[in-house]
N, C-alpha and C positions, 0 to 999 in steps of 0.2 A: 904597652899598657893593656891589661885584660879587663873586660867587662865582667864584673862579678854578679850583676843582677840576673836573677833567674826569670826567664820569660814566663808569663802566665800561660798555663795549659788550658785546653778546653775543659778539663775536669775541674780545675780551680775556678774558672769562670762560672761553670754550672753550679758549683758549690756556693759561690758568693751570691749568685742570683737566688738560689734556694734559701739561703740564710736571710736575704733581704725580704723575700716573699713570705717567710715565716712571721715576720714582724708587721705585715700589712693587715690592717683591720678592714674587713669587708663591710661596707655600708649598703644596705638593701641587697643582700646576696641573691635574692630571688630575681633581681633585675637581669634580663638576658641581653639587653642592648649594649650600646657603646659605653665604655667606662674610661675613667681617668684615674691616675695615681697622684695623690696629693701628699706632700710633706708639710706638716703644720709645725711651725717653729714659734716659740722656743721649746715646745714640748718634745720635738723630734718624733712626732707621731705620724706614721704612714697610714693613709687611707686609700682604699680602692672604692670608688663611688660611681654611680651613674653620671654620665657626662652632662654637666650643665652647658647651656649654649653660650653663656658669657661669663666673664669673671665676676660680674655683679651677681649673677645667679649662684655662682660658686660660693661667694661670701655669704649670701642669704642662706644657702643650704647648710653652711657651717655655723650659722647663727651669729655671724660677725657683721658689724656695721662697716660700710665702705671706708670710713675715716679711721678705723682701728687696725687695718691690715693692708699689706701689699701683696699682690699676686704677680708671680713671675713665671716665665717659661723660657727655658734655655738661656737664663741669665738676663732676660729682657723683661722689664716691668710691663704689666698689662693694665691699660686703663679699664674702667668698669664696663665699657661697651665692647671690648675686644672679644672676638670669638674664641671659643675653646674647641679643639678638635678631638675626635676619638683617639684614645690611647696616649693623650698628652701626659707628660710628667710635669706637674706643677709644684710650685713652692708658694705657700701662704705664710707670710711672716707678720705676726702680730706686732704692732708698733706703738700701741697706746701706752703711755706712761702710767704707772700706778704708784701712788704715794704722795 
């Protein structure tokens, strides 16, 4: 049995990272300190923003109430008081029903 999958090369990985980076919106680009990347769903919008200290501050920076969104890091939900670290990749999922 032969494996027909083509392994990803460094070039393919670099191209994928560049394509992802091209879709990231910079929030406060003048900020030179620590940043985090946030995927906001369901809009599928990527943001690079100055690092908030907690998930509560992240939601406030995005203009979202704590009851209307979930914050996750590496597949784990974060409570509002959980710390966010520099260079974290975060997911914010809006959960409020409309209608």
